[in-house]
PDBQT receptor file of N, H, CA, C and O in Angstrom, charges set to zero:
ATOM      1  N   MET A   1     138.925 157.059 109.635  1.00  0.00    +0.000 N 
ATOM      2  CA  MET A   1     139.343 155.927 110.121  1.00  0.00    +0.000 C 
ATOM      3  C   MET A   1     139.586 154.952 109.196  1.00  0.00    +0.000 C 
ATOM      4  O   MET A   1     138.846 154.923 108.213  1.00  0.00    +0.000 OA
ATOM      5  N   ALA A   2     140.407 154.198 109.290  1.00  0.00    +0.000 N 
ATOM      6  H   ALA A   2     141.008 154.222 110.089  1.00  0.00    +0.000 HD
ATOM      7  CA  ALA A   2     140.573 153.209 108.378  1.00  0.00    +0.000 C 
ATOM      8  C   ALA A   2     139.751 151.872 108.208  1.00  0.00    +0.000 C 
ATOM      9  O   ALA A   2     140.070 151.224 109.205  1.00  0.00    +0.000 OA
ATOM     10  N   VAL A   3     139.061 151.287 107.637  1.00  0.00    +0.000 N 
ATOM     11  H   VAL A   3     138.802 151.813 106.827  1.00  0.00    +0.000 HD
ATOM     12  CA  VAL A   3     138.475 149.690 107.933  1.00  0.00    +0.000 C 
ATOM     13  C   VAL A   3     139.123 148.748 107.375  1.00  0.00    +0.000 C 
ATOM     14  O   VAL A   3     139.633 149.043 106.295  1.00  0.00    +0.000 OA
ATOM     15  N   VAL A   4     139.299 147.532 107.816  1.00  0.00    +0.000 N 
ATOM     16  H   VAL A   4     138.884 147.292 108.694  1.00  0.00    +0.000 HD
ATOM     17  CA  VAL A   4     139.746 146.585 107.345  1.00  0.00    +0.000 C 
ATOM     18  C   VAL A   4     139.063 145.313 106.896  1.00  0.00    +0.000 C 
ATOM     19  O   VAL A   4     139.090 144.425 107.748  1.00  0.00    +0.000 OA
ATOM     20  N   CYS A   5     138.489 145.030 105.823  1.00  0.00    +0.000 N 
ATOM     21  H   CYS A   5     138.467 145.752 105.131  1.00  0.00    +0.000 HD
ATOM     22  CA  CYS A   5     137.241 144.333 105.652  1.00  0.00    +0.000 C 
ATOM     23  C   CYS A   5     138.000 142.773 105.825  1.00  0.00    +0.000 C 
ATOM     24  O   CYS A   5     139.184 142.439 105.866  1.00  0.00    +0.000 OA
ATOM     25  N   ASP A   6     136.713 142.009 105.903  1.00  0.00    +0.000 N 
ATOM     26  H   ASP A   6     135.751 142.280 105.870  1.00  0.00    +0.000 HD
ATOM     27  CA  ASP A   6     136.898 140.525 106.007  1.00  0.00    +0.000 C 
ATOM     28  C   ASP A   6     135.659 139.719 105.084  1.00  0.00    +0.000 C 
ATOM     29  O   ASP A   6     134.658 140.246 104.600  1.00  0.00    +0.000 OA
ATOM     30  N   THR A   7     135.920 138.808 105.038  1.00  0.00    +0.000 N 
ATOM     31  H   THR A   7     136.734 138.380 105.432  1.00  0.00    +0.000 HD
ATOM     32  CA  THR A   7     135.711 137.738 103.631  1.00  0.00    +0.000 C 
ATOM     33  C   THR A   7     133.676 138.133 103.887  1.00  0.00    +0.000 C 
ATOM     34  O   THR A   7     132.805 138.198 103.020  1.00  0.00    +0.000 OA
ATOM     35  N   GLY A   8     133.589 138.270 105.032  1.00  0.00    +0.000 N 
ATOM     36  H   GLY A   8     134.297 138.217 105.736  1.00  0.00    +0.000 HD
ATOM     37  CA  GLY A   8     131.672 138.167 105.012  1.00  0.00    +0.000 C 
ATOM     38  C   GLY A   8     131.470 139.166 104.736  1.00  0.00    +0.000 C 
ATOM     39  O   GLY A   8     130.479 139.317 104.022  1.00  0.00    +0.000 OA
ATOM     40  N   ALA A   9     132.173 140.264 105.078  1.00  0.00    +0.000 N 
ATOM     41  H   ALA A   9     132.978 140.142 105.658  1.00  0.00    +0.000 HD
ATOM     42  CA  ALA A   9     131.689 141.883 104.781  1.00  0.00    +0.000 C 
ATOM     43  C   ALA A   9     131.620 141.794 103.243  1.00  0.00    +0.000 C 
ATOM     44  O   ALA A   9     130.606 142.218 102.690  1.00  0.00    +0.000 OA
ATOM     45  N   VAL A  10     132.787 141.188 102.395  1.00  0.00    +0.000 N 
ATOM     46  H   VAL A  10     133.611 140.843 102.844  1.00  0.00    +0.000 HD
ATOM     47  CA  VAL A  10     133.306 141.629 100.995  1.00  0.00    +0.000 C 
ATOM     48  C   VAL A  10     131.909 140.781 100.227  1.00  0.00    +0.000 C 
ATOM     49  O   VAL A  10     131.356 141.256  99.234  1.00  0.00    +0.000 OA
ATOM     50  N   TYR A  11     131.483 139.509 100.855  1.00  0.00    +0.000 N 
ATOM     51  H   TYR A  11     131.932 139.123 101.661  1.00  0.00    +0.000 HD
ATOM     52  CA  TYR A  11     130.698 138.653 100.205  1.00  0.00    +0.000 C 
ATOM     53  C   TYR A  11     129.144 139.430 100.244  1.00  0.00    +0.000 C 
ATOM     54  O   TYR A  11     128.430 139.515  99.245  1.00  0.00    +0.000 OA
ATOM     55  N   ALA A  12     128.739 140.028 101.734  1.00  0.00    +0.000 N 
ATOM     56  H   ALA A  12     129.320 139.959 102.546  1.00  0.00    +0.000 HD
ATOM     57  CA  ALA A  12     127.534 140.344 101.810  1.00  0.00    +0.000 C 
ATOM     58  C   ALA A  12     127.306 141.575 100.592  1.00  0.00    +0.000 C 
ATOM     59  O   ALA A  12     126.247 141.880 100.044  1.00  0.00    +0.000 OA
ATOM     60  N   LEU A  13     128.610 142.133 100.388  1.00  0.00    +0.000 N 
ATOM     61  H   LEU A  13     129.471 141.886 100.834  1.00  0.00    +0.000 HD
ATOM     62  CA  LEU A  13     128.386 143.343  99.629  1.00  0.00    +0.000 C 
ATOM     63  C   LEU A  13     127.850 143.095  97.869  1.00  0.00    +0.000 C 
ATOM     64  O   LEU A  13     127.424 143.981  97.127  1.00  0.00    +0.000 OA
ATOM     65  N   TYR A  14     128.014 141.787  97.566  1.00  0.00    +0.000 N 
ATOM     66  H   TYR A  14     128.360 141.068  98.168  1.00  0.00    +0.000 HD
ATOM     67  CA  TYR A  14     127.882 141.369  96.438  1.00  0.00    +0.000 C 
ATOM     68  C   TYR A  14     126.833 140.676  96.334  1.00  0.00    +0.000 C 
ATOM     69  O   TYR A  14     126.449 140.534  95.173  1.00  0.00    +0.000 OA
ATOM     70  N   ASP A  15     126.296 140.245  97.030  1.00  0.00    +0.000 N 
ATOM     71  H   ASP A  15     126.607 140.360  97.973  1.00  0.00    +0.000 HD
ATOM     72  CA  ASP A  15     124.936 139.180  97.436  1.00  0.00    +0.000 C 
ATOM     73  C   ASP A  15     123.719 140.230  98.055  1.00  0.00    +0.000 C 
ATOM     74  O   ASP A  15     123.831 140.654  99.205  1.00  0.00    +0.000 OA
ATOM     75  N   ALA A  16     122.869 140.506  97.429  1.00  0.00    +0.000 N 
ATOM     76  H   ALA A  16     122.778 140.161  96.495  1.00  0.00    +0.000 HD
ATOM     77  CA  ALA A  16     122.023 141.389  97.788  1.00  0.00    +0.000 C 
ATOM     78  C   ALA A  16     121.101 140.723  98.470  1.00  0.00    +0.000 C 
ATOM     79  O   ALA A  16     120.217 141.489  98.855  1.00  0.00    +0.000 OA
ATOM     80  N   ASP A  17     120.896 139.376  98.851  1.00  0.00    +0.000 N 
ATOM     81  H   ASP A  17     121.613 138.754  98.539  1.00  0.00    +0.000 HD
ATOM     82  CA  ASP A  17     120.151 138.639  98.961  1.00  0.00    +0.000 C 
ATOM     83  C   ASP A  17     120.375 138.403 100.914  1.00  0.00    +0.000 C 
ATOM     84  O   ASP A  17     119.644 138.221 101.888  1.00  0.00    +0.000 OA
ATOM     85  N   ASP A  18     121.811 138.551 100.632  1.00  0.00    +0.000 N 
ATOM     86  H   ASP A  18     122.405 138.699  99.841  1.00  0.00    +0.000 HD
ATOM     87  CA  ASP A  18     122.603 138.290 102.359  1.00  0.00    +0.000 C 
ATOM     88  C   ASP A  18     121.851 139.194 103.222  1.00  0.00    +0.000 C 
ATOM     89  O   ASP A  18     121.433 140.330 102.998  1.00  0.00    +0.000 OA
ATOM     90  N   GLU A  19     121.759 138.380 104.357  1.00  0.00    +0.000 N 
ATOM     91  H   GLU A  19     122.099 137.458 104.540  1.00  0.00    +0.000 HD
ATOM     92  CA  GLU A  19     121.433 139.553 105.720  1.00  0.00    +0.000 C 
ATOM     93  C   GLU A  19     121.789 140.639 106.234  1.00  0.00    +0.000 C 
ATOM     94  O   GLU A  19     121.139 141.577 106.697  1.00  0.00    +0.000 OA
ATOM     95  N   HIS A  20     123.219 140.390 106.086  1.00  0.00    +0.000 N 
ATOM     96  H   HIS A  20     123.746 139.628 105.710  1.00  0.00    +0.000 HD
ATOM     97  CA  HIS A  20     123.889 141.951 106.251  1.00  0.00    +0.000 C 
ATOM     98  C   HIS A  20     124.444 142.890 104.957  1.00  0.00    +0.000 C 
ATOM     99  O   HIS A  20     125.356 143.716 104.956  1.00  0.00    +0.000 OA
ATOM    100  N   HIS A  21     123.581 142.471 103.886  1.00  0.00    +0.000 N 
ATOM    101  H   HIS A  21     122.840 141.800 103.887  1.00  0.00    +0.000 HD
ATOM    102  CA  HIS A  21     124.198 143.564 102.833  1.00  0.00    +0.000 C 
ATOM    103  C   HIS A  21     123.672 145.053 102.853  1.00  0.00    +0.000 C 
ATOM    104  O   HIS A  21     124.141 145.971 102.181  1.00  0.00    +0.000 OA
ATOM    105  N   ALA A  22     122.758 145.122 103.623  1.00  0.00    +0.000 N 
ATOM    106  H   ALA A  22     122.378 144.376 104.169  1.00  0.00    +0.000 HD
ATOM    107  CA  ALA A  22     122.396 146.470 103.523  1.00  0.00    +0.000 C 
ATOM    108  C   ALA A  22     123.335 147.285 104.770  1.00  0.00    +0.000 C 
ATOM    109  O   ALA A  22     123.595 148.474 104.587  1.00  0.00    +0.000 OA
ATOM    110  N   ALA A  23     123.669 146.812 105.630  1.00  0.00    +0.000 N 
ATOM    111  H   ALA A  23     123.457 145.846 105.778  1.00  0.00    +0.000 HD
ATOM    112  CA  ALA A  23     124.690 147.126 106.976  1.00  0.00    +0.000 C 
ATOM    113  C   ALA A  23     126.006 147.482 106.316  1.00  0.00    +0.000 C 
ATOM    114  O   ALA A  23     126.486 148.609 106.439  1.00  0.00    +0.000 OA
ATOM    115  N   CYS A  24     126.803 146.170 105.359  1.00  0.00    +0.000 N 
ATOM    116  H   CYS A  24     126.413 145.255 105.260  1.00  0.00    +0.000 HD
ATOM    117  CA  CYS A  24     127.911 146.334 104.920  1.00  0.00    +0.000 C 
ATOM    118  C   CYS A  24     127.797 147.547 103.420  1.00  0.00    +0.000 C 
ATOM    119  O   CYS A  24     128.799 148.180 103.088  1.00  0.00    +0.000 OA
ATOM    120  N   ARG A  25     126.667 147.678 102.784  1.00  0.00    +0.000 N 
ATOM    121  H   ARG A  25     125.853 147.164 103.054  1.00  0.00    +0.000 HD
ATOM    122  CA  ARG A  25     126.816 148.775 102.165  1.00  0.00    +0.000 C 
ATOM    123  C   ARG A  25     126.671 150.041 102.659  1.00  0.00    +0.000 C 
ATOM    124  O   ARG A  25     127.210 151.063 102.234  1.00  0.00    +0.000 OA
ATOM    125  N   SER A  26     125.618 149.875 103.943  1.00  0.00    +0.000 N 
ATOM    126  H   SER A  26     125.181 149.045 104.289  1.00  0.00    +0.000 HD
ATOM    127  CA  SER A  26     126.098 151.185 104.094  1.00  0.00    +0.000 C 
ATOM    128  C   SER A  26     127.160 152.007 105.115  1.00  0.00    +0.000 C 
ATOM    129  O   SER A  26     127.178 153.205 105.402  1.00  0.00    +0.000 OA
ATOM    130  N   CYS A  27     128.049 150.891 105.562  1.00  0.00    +0.000 N 
ATOM    131  H   CYS A  27     128.034 149.918 105.329  1.00  0.00    +0.000 HD
ATOM    132  CA  CYS A  27     129.277 151.309 106.146  1.00  0.00    +0.000 C 
ATOM    133  C   CYS A  27     130.304 151.610 104.902  1.00  0.00    +0.000 C 
ATOM    134  O   CYS A  27     131.034 152.601 104.922  1.00  0.00    +0.000 OA
ATOM    135  N   VAL A  28     130.299 150.721 103.874  1.00  0.00    +0.000 N 
ATOM    136  H   VAL A  28     129.707 149.915 103.858  1.00  0.00    +0.000 HD
ATOM    137  CA  VAL A  28     131.284 151.191 102.774  1.00  0.00    +0.000 C 
ATOM    138  C   VAL A  28     130.852 152.827 102.071  1.00  0.00    +0.000 C 
ATOM    139  O   VAL A  28     131.674 153.587 101.560  1.00  0.00    +0.000 OA
ATOM    140  N   GLU A  29     129.392 153.090 102.208  1.00  0.00    +0.000 N 
ATOM    141  H   GLU A  29     128.724 152.472 102.623  1.00  0.00    +0.000 HD
ATOM    142  CA  GLU A  29     129.483 154.176 101.326  1.00  0.00    +0.000 C 
ATOM    143  C   GLU A  29     129.642 155.530 102.365  1.00  0.00    +0.000 C 
ATOM    144  O   GLU A  29     129.551 156.721 102.068  1.00  0.00    +0.000 OA
ATOM    145  N   THR A  30     129.857 155.035 103.407  1.00  0.00    +0.000 N 
ATOM    146  H   THR A  30     129.931 154.068 103.649  1.00  0.00    +0.000 HD
ATOM    147  CA  THR A  30     129.736 156.386 104.533  1.00  0.00    +0.000 C 
ATOM    148  C   THR A  30     130.681 156.566 104.891  1.00  0.00    +0.000 C 
ATOM    149  O   THR A  30     130.889 157.649 105.438  1.00  0.00    +0.000 OA
ATOM    150  N   GLU A  31     131.905 155.448 104.749  1.00  0.00    +0.000 N 
ATOM    151  H   GLU A  31     131.737 154.569 104.305  1.00  0.00    +0.000 HD
ATOM    152  CA  GLU A  31     133.094 155.299 105.459  1.00  0.00    +0.000 C 
ATOM    153  C   GLU A  31     134.232 156.257 104.567  1.00  0.00    +0.000 C 
ATOM    154  O   GLU A  31     134.484 156.090 103.374  1.00  0.00    +0.000 OA
ATOM    155  N   ARG A  32     134.857 157.319 105.479  1.00  0.00    +0.000 N 
ATOM    156  H   ARG A  32     134.652 157.455 106.449  1.00  0.00    +0.000 HD
ATOM    157  CA  ARG A  32     135.668 158.130 105.040  1.00  0.00    +0.000 C 
ATOM    158  C   ARG A  32     136.631 157.836 104.489  1.00  0.00    +0.000 C 
ATOM    159  O   ARG A  32     137.013 158.094 103.347  1.00  0.00    +0.000 OA
ATOM    160  N   GLY A  33     137.288 156.999 105.680  1.00  0.00    +0.000 N 
ATOM    161  H   GLY A  33     136.978 156.790 106.607  1.00  0.00    +0.000 HD
ATOM    162  CA  GLY A  33     138.602 156.589 105.667  1.00  0.00    +0.000 C 
ATOM    163  C   GLY A  33     138.737 155.603 104.391  1.00  0.00    +0.000 C 
ATOM    164  O   GLY A  33     137.901 155.446 103.500  1.00  0.00    +0.000 OA
ATOM    165  N   PRO A  34     140.177 154.890 104.544  1.00  0.00    +0.000 N 
ATOM    166  CA  PRO A  34     140.541 153.815 103.564  1.00  0.00    +0.000 C 
ATOM    167  C   PRO A  34     139.905 152.511 103.751  1.00  0.00    +0.000 C 
ATOM    168  O   PRO A  34     139.666 152.215 104.922  1.00  0.00    +0.000 OA
ATOM    169  N   LEU A  35     139.570 151.643 102.817  1.00  0.00    +0.000 N 
ATOM    170  H   LEU A  35     139.764 151.884 101.866  1.00  0.00    +0.000 HD
ATOM    171  CA  LEU A  35     138.928 150.453 103.176  1.00  0.00    +0.000 C 
ATOM    172  C   LEU A  35     140.476 149.544 102.589  1.00  0.00    +0.000 C 
ATOM    173  O   LEU A  35     141.178 149.806 101.612  1.00  0.00    +0.000 OA
ATOM    174  N   PHE A  36     140.609 148.538 103.516  1.00  0.00    +0.000 N 
ATOM    175  H   PHE A  36     140.039 148.325 104.310  1.00  0.00    +0.000 HD
ATOM    176  CA  PHE A  36     141.711 147.802 103.228  1.00  0.00    +0.000 C 
ATOM    177  C   PHE A  36     141.276 146.245 103.210  1.00  0.00    +0.000 C 
ATOM    178  O   PHE A  36     140.616 145.594 104.020  1.00  0.00    +0.000 OA
ATOM    179  N   LEU A  37     141.888 145.889 101.989  1.00  0.00    +0.000 N 
ATOM    180  H   LEU A  37     142.424 146.418 101.331  1.00  0.00    +0.000 HD
ATOM    181  CA  LEU A  37     141.372 144.484 101.640  1.00  0.00    +0.000 C 
ATOM    182  C   LEU A  37     142.616 143.174 101.695  1.00  0.00    +0.000 C 
ATOM    183  O   LEU A  37     143.182 142.676 100.722  1.00  0.00    +0.000 OA
ATOM    184  N   PRO A  38     142.766 142.905 102.833  1.00  0.00    +0.000 N 
ATOM    185  CA  PRO A  38     144.101 141.888 102.690  1.00  0.00    +0.000 C 
ATOM    186  C   PRO A  38     143.865 140.950 101.599  1.00  0.00    +0.000 C 
ATOM    187  O   PRO A  38     142.777 140.536 101.199  1.00  0.00    +0.000 OA
ATOM    188  N   VAL A  39     145.219 140.628 101.104  1.00  0.00    +0.000 N 
ATOM    189  H   VAL A  39     146.103 140.964 101.429  1.00  0.00    +0.000 HD
ATOM    190  CA  VAL A  39     145.096 140.091  99.654  1.00  0.00    +0.000 C 
ATOM    191  C   VAL A  39     145.113 138.687 100.150  1.00  0.00    +0.000 C 
ATOM    192  O   VAL A  39     144.885 137.994  99.158  1.00  0.00    +0.000 OA
ATOM    193  N   VAL A  40     145.248 138.026 101.051  1.00  0.00    +0.000 N 
ATOM    194  H   VAL A  40     145.433 138.589 101.857  1.00  0.00    +0.000 HD
ATOM    195  CA  VAL A  40     144.794 136.524 101.528  1.00  0.00    +0.000 C 
ATOM    196  C   VAL A  40     143.238 136.305 101.387  1.00  0.00    +0.000 C 
ATOM    197  O   VAL A  40     142.627 135.239 101.453  1.00  0.00    +0.000 OA
ATOM    198  N   LEU A  41     142.802 137.440 101.200  1.00  0.00    +0.000 N 
ATOM    199  H   LEU A  41     143.299 138.306 101.147  1.00  0.00    +0.000 HD
ATOM    200  CA  LEU A  41     141.245 136.756 101.332  1.00  0.00    +0.000 C 
ATOM    201  C   LEU A  41     140.459 137.030 100.153  1.00  0.00    +0.000 C 
ATOM    202  O   LEU A  41     139.234 136.925 100.101  1.00  0.00    +0.000 OA
ATOM    203  N   LEU A  42     141.360 137.452  99.029  1.00  0.00    +0.000 N 
ATOM    204  H   LEU A  42     142.356 137.536  99.071  1.00  0.00    +0.000 HD
ATOM    205  CA  LEU A  42     140.605 137.077  97.465  1.00  0.00    +0.000 C 
ATOM    206  C   LEU A  42     140.314 135.967  97.162  1.00  0.00    +0.000 C 
ATOM    207  O   LEU A  42     139.192 135.703  96.731  1.00  0.00    +0.000 OA
ATOM    208  N   ALA A  43     141.393 134.935  97.339  1.00  0.00    +0.000 N 
ATOM    209  H   ALA A  43     142.305 135.150  97.689  1.00  0.00    +0.000 HD
ATOM    210  CA  ALA A  43     141.107 133.276  97.001  1.00  0.00    +0.000 C 
ATOM    211  C   ALA A  43     139.657 132.898  97.684  1.00  0.00    +0.000 C 
ATOM    212  O   ALA A  43     138.771 132.283  97.092  1.00  0.00    +0.000 OA
ATOM    213  N   GLU A  44     139.591 133.310  98.845  1.00  0.00    +0.000 N 
ATOM    214  H   GLU A  44     140.311 133.810  99.325  1.00  0.00    +0.000 HD
ATOM    215  CA  GLU A  44     138.345 132.797  99.537  1.00  0.00    +0.000 C 
ATOM    216  C   GLU A  44     136.890 133.467  99.330  1.00  0.00    +0.000 C 
ATOM    217  O   GLU A  44     135.741 133.028  99.294  1.00  0.00    +0.000 OA
ATOM    218  N   ILE A  45     137.444 134.646  99.218  1.00  0.00    +0.000 N 
ATOM    219  H   ILE A  45     138.378 135.003  99.247  1.00  0.00    +0.000 HD
ATOM    220  CA  ILE A  45     136.236 135.159  98.438  1.00  0.00    +0.000 C 
ATOM    221  C   ILE A  45     135.707 134.867  96.847  1.00  0.00    +0.000 C 
ATOM    222  O   ILE A  45     134.548 134.738  96.452  1.00  0.00    +0.000 OA
ATOM    223  N   ASP A  46     136.663 134.824  96.268  1.00  0.00    +0.000 N 
ATOM    224  H   ASP A  46     137.604 134.928  96.588  1.00  0.00    +0.000 HD
ATOM    225  CA  ASP A  46     136.437 134.037  94.910  1.00  0.00    +0.000 C 
ATOM    226  C   ASP A  46     135.706 132.631  95.098  1.00  0.00    +0.000 C 
ATOM    227  O   ASP A  46     134.608 132.430  94.577  1.00  0.00    +0.000 OA
ATOM    228  N   TYR A  47     136.214 131.883  95.692  1.00  0.00    +0.000 N 
ATOM    229  H   TYR A  47     137.106 132.047  96.115  1.00  0.00    +0.000 HD
ATOM    230  CA  TYR A  47     135.729 130.708  95.988  1.00  0.00    +0.000 C 
ATOM    231  C   TYR A  47     134.195 130.783  96.316  1.00  0.00    +0.000 C 
ATOM    232  O   TYR A  47     133.222 130.437  95.645  1.00  0.00    +0.000 OA
ATOM    233  N   LEU A  48     134.285 131.309  97.481  1.00  0.00    +0.000 N 
ATOM    234  H   LEU A  48     135.075 131.591  98.026  1.00  0.00    +0.000 HD
ATOM    235  CA  LEU A  48     132.561 131.726  97.782  1.00  0.00    +0.000 C 
ATOM    236  C   LEU A  48     131.517 132.199  96.687  1.00  0.00    +0.000 C 
ATOM    237  O   LEU A  48     130.348 131.836  96.551  1.00  0.00    +0.000 OA
ATOM    238  N   LEU A  49     132.314 133.182  95.880  1.00  0.00    +0.000 N 
ATOM    239  H   LEU A  49     133.263 133.477  95.990  1.00  0.00    +0.000 HD
ATOM    240  CA  LEU A  49     131.118 133.822  94.863  1.00  0.00    +0.000 C 
ATOM    241  C   LEU A  49     131.021 132.951  93.901  1.00  0.00    +0.000 C 
ATOM    242  O   LEU A  49     130.056 132.856  93.141  1.00  0.00    +0.000 OA
ATOM    243  N   THR A  50     132.285 132.088  93.883  1.00  0.00    +0.000 N 
ATOM    244  H   THR A  50     133.069 132.165  94.500  1.00  0.00    +0.000 HD
ATOM    245  CA  THR A  50     131.932 131.065  92.094  1.00  0.00    +0.000 C 
ATOM    246  C   THR A  50     130.965 129.895  92.936  1.00  0.00    +0.000 C 
ATOM    247  O   THR A  50     130.009 129.390  92.348  1.00  0.00    +0.000 OA
ATOM    248  N   ALA A  51     131.336 129.463  94.537  1.00  0.00    +0.000 N 
ATOM    249  H   ALA A  51     132.112 129.873  95.015  1.00  0.00    +0.000 HD
ATOM    250  CA  ALA A  51     130.488 128.167  94.675  1.00  0.00    +0.000 C 
ATOM    251  C   ALA A  51     129.141 128.488  94.662  1.00  0.00    +0.000 C 
ATOM    252  O   ALA A  51     128.312 127.783  94.087  1.00  0.00    +0.000 OA
ATOM    253  N   ARG A  52     128.743 129.973  95.531  1.00  0.00    +0.000 N 
ATOM    254  H   ARG A  52     129.417 130.546  95.998  1.00  0.00    +0.000 HD
ATOM    255  CA  ARG A  52     127.468 129.968  95.563  1.00  0.00    +0.000 C 
ATOM    256  C   ARG A  52     127.042 130.836  94.463  1.00  0.00    +0.000 C 
ATOM    257  O   ARG A  52     125.910 131.226  94.749  1.00  0.00    +0.000 OA
ATOM    258  N   HIS A  53     127.399 131.301  93.389  1.00  0.00    +0.000 N 
ATOM    259  H   HIS A  53     128.319 130.984  93.157  1.00  0.00    +0.000 HD
ATOM    260  CA  HIS A  53     127.053 132.192  92.539  1.00  0.00    +0.000 C 
ATOM    261  C   HIS A  53     127.175 131.601  91.375  1.00  0.00    +0.000 C 
ATOM    262  O   HIS A  53     126.141 131.599  90.708  1.00  0.00    +0.000 OA
ATOM    263  N   GLY A  54     128.276 130.998  90.815  1.00  0.00    +0.000 N 
ATOM    264  H   GLY A  54     129.117 130.999  91.357  1.00  0.00    +0.000 HD
ATOM    265  CA  GLY A  54     128.491 130.669  89.438  1.00  0.00    +0.000 C 
ATOM    266  C   GLY A  54     129.060 131.890  88.951  1.00  0.00    +0.000 C 
ATOM    267  O   GLY A  54     128.533 132.344  87.935  1.00  0.00    +0.000 OA
ATOM    268  N   CYS A  55     130.009 132.517  89.443  1.00  0.00    +0.000 N 
ATOM    269  H   CYS A  55     130.437 132.148  90.268  1.00  0.00    +0.000 HD
ATOM    270  CA  CYS A  55     130.091 133.856  88.999  1.00  0.00    +0.000 C 
ATOM    271  C   CYS A  55     131.576 133.654  89.486  1.00  0.00    +0.000 C 
ATOM    272  O   CYS A  55     132.049 132.928  90.361  1.00  0.00    +0.000 OA
ATOM    273  N   CYS A  56     132.180 134.609  88.555  1.00  0.00    +0.000 N 
ATOM    274  H   CYS A  56     131.796 135.199  87.845  1.00  0.00    +0.000 HD
ATOM    275  CA  CYS A  56     134.012 134.570  88.513  1.00  0.00    +0.000 C 
ATOM    276  C   CYS A  56     134.075 136.410  89.231  1.00  0.00    +0.000 C 
ATOM    277  O   CYS A  56     133.403 137.408  88.972  1.00  0.00    +0.000 OA
ATOM    278  N   THR A  57     134.958 136.215  89.971  1.00  0.00    +0.000 N 
ATOM    279  H   THR A  57     135.505 135.404  90.181  1.00  0.00    +0.000 HD
ATOM    280  CA  THR A  57     135.279 137.894  90.325  1.00  0.00    +0.000 C 
ATOM    281  C   THR A  57     136.653 138.508  89.386  1.00  0.00    +0.000 C 
ATOM    282  O   THR A  57     137.015 139.678  89.514  1.00  0.00    +0.000 OA
TER     283      THR A  57
């Protein structure tokens, strides 16, 4: 099955302290189908990571 990722899930993958990190990681590791990341979310993910962690994607 294909999975369309959202901002919250991608952010949780980067932030090991996020309460949803383990669940999102498990989903990504076990999903056999393609993972789709809509390009329009990249700016939002970049903003969250930079604002909360001071890092660049």
